C-alpha positions, 0 to 999 in steps of 0.5 A: 500500500502506497503512502498516499493511500494509507494517509487517505484511509487515515483521513477517512477514519478520522472523518468517520469518527467525527461523524459518529460523535453525538449521532444518538441525538434525538430527532428534531422537527424536520428529521422526525418528519423525514422518518415519518414520511419515509415510513410510508409505502413507496406508493404513498411516498410517490403520490401522497406528499404534496404537502411536503417540499422535496423530491422523493429519492432520499425518502425512498432510500430511507424507506428501505433503510428503515426496514432494518432499524428505527433508532436515531443512530441507525437512521443517521448512518445513512447520511453519514455513509454519503458524507464519507463517500463525498470525501472519497469523491472529492479526493479523486476530483481534486487529484484530477485538478492537481496531483497533490490536491487530493489529500488536502481536499479530503482532509479539509472536508473530513474535518469540516464542521458544517459538513460533519453536522449535515452528514449527521442530519437524517435528511437529504443534504449529504446525498445532495452534496455527494451527487453534486461532487460527482456531477461537477467532474462528470460535467468538466470531463464531458462524461456521459453519466452527467445526465444521470447524475443531474437527474438524481440531483433533481430527485434529491433536492430542487436546489439541484437545478441551481447546480445545473444552471451553474454548469450552463453558465460555465459553458456559455461563458467559458466553453461554448463549443460544449453548449449543444452537448450540455443542452442534450444532457440537460434535456435527458435529465429533464426527461428522466424527471418528467414523472415527478413534475405533477408532484413538483407543481403541487408542492410549488403551489403549496409553497408559494401560498404558505405566506397566507397562513404563516406570514412570518415563515418567509423570514424563517426560511431565508436570509436577507441578501446583505446577510446571505453571502458572508454568512454562507461563506462563514458557516461553510468553514466554521460550522454552526458556532456563533460565540465569537466576538463580532469583530472576528466575524467581520475580519473573516468575512472581509478576508473571504470576500476579498479572496473570492473576488480576487479569485474570480478575476484571476481564475484560469482553467479549472479554477473557473469551474470552482468559482462558478460552482461556488458563486452562481448557485449562491447568486441564483438562490438569492434571486429565487428567494424573491419568489420562493423563500429558501436561501440558507447555508444548508440548502447550498451545501452542494457548493461547499466542496468547491470552497474546500477545493479552493482552500486546499489550493491555498494550503498547497501554496501556503501550507503552514499558515492556511493549514494551521488556521483551518485546523484551528477553525475546525477544532473550535467549530467541532468542539463547540458543536459537540459540547453545546446542547444549544447548537445540537438538535432540538430536545424533543425526545427528552421533552416527550419522555418527561411528559410520559412520566408526568402525563397530561394532554399536549396543546399546540399552537399549530394545525396539527401535532408536530412530527416528533410528537407522533414519532416519539409519543404516538399514544399521547393525546395532542390537542390543537389550539383551535379545538381547545375550547371544547376539550374540557381539560383539567390540566395540560402542557402548552407547547410554545414551539413556533409561537413567533409564527403562529401566535406572536401576540400570545392571544392563545395564552390570554384565552387560556388564562381567561378560561380559568387556567393557572400556569403552574410551572414552565419547563424549558427544553433546548430547541423545543422552547418553553412548555407551560403546565396549566391546571384548573 
């Protein structure tokens, strides 16, 4: 075994170890919803999910994964697997760019806090990133598999269309002779996606109407344009940490933007592809957000490998400075995530275990039960605020989760107290928020 292969194996082992830490956290809202939807039959997954906003590929894969276990650790091993495969795919693409780039790129992705977090998320984001990392080299090498990989991207997450757009921009600006072939690949991908189009339009119609009954949802789903680009670049490198002094954020953001801008101007050859891969999706996402609110760092995670490759090139040129800095940032980001419950998943499992010990009906300020409730405690009664007046309860737990969206003026709390109920105690579970125990 050669030295480089041995080092790559060590990098993969390190990446796996980091992705197994805290893998047994309870599911948060979206993960519980993912688990529930994936538990449906394949027919239901394909035809009965117009209320969801994602295509079906990861749901189908998770459906089969669920046949072998339902624990959080087991289910999260699916995205962890794609996360490790992503490191391998990036290694080989980096080797194609420069013979010495493979190991630095693989190492930086293996320790990247943002990639680690979403490799643990029982959602489609690690699969999306893995497929994106396969699609871009196939595009650059003009390989026949491009149309298939892009179709899989579209079936994984609708953000895949933004990556395909980036490929088109690259062809039009830098490689026009490939335009006809690129268009042909795109049409083949669309043809493979046609069976899902009816569901896509149903989801699109549902998504554009969400402001009518949850007017604050747009602000929760998307970032303002001025905040988006610097925050995306920061999160991509440092992960979910938000504990540093603001001046450090400012210095870092100015530095990254300056390096990125200089790179765009000076880019040649394969670097043009990397900057197109990184920049076009971010700009396109901001434009799309005026119609569909969706700009968040995790939805653009498929561009993270491009940034990692650019940083790996910097490590090759200035190894001591850049490698030391990036390792330090990774240590801080990962340590903060692993040790701070506030940055981990919502504590639904703990909250529902507590209520099971001290049982009483649960009241929510939402049209229905939250997904973690039906996943962890399907036998416990859940009452919506709209049906509360007729419930005739002696005591209950009121969940304040998403109150800022559904009841920002706390009118429901006022109605409860006007009905003769007294707040006995308030509990707080990280991420879930306050749970108020009322008695009459």
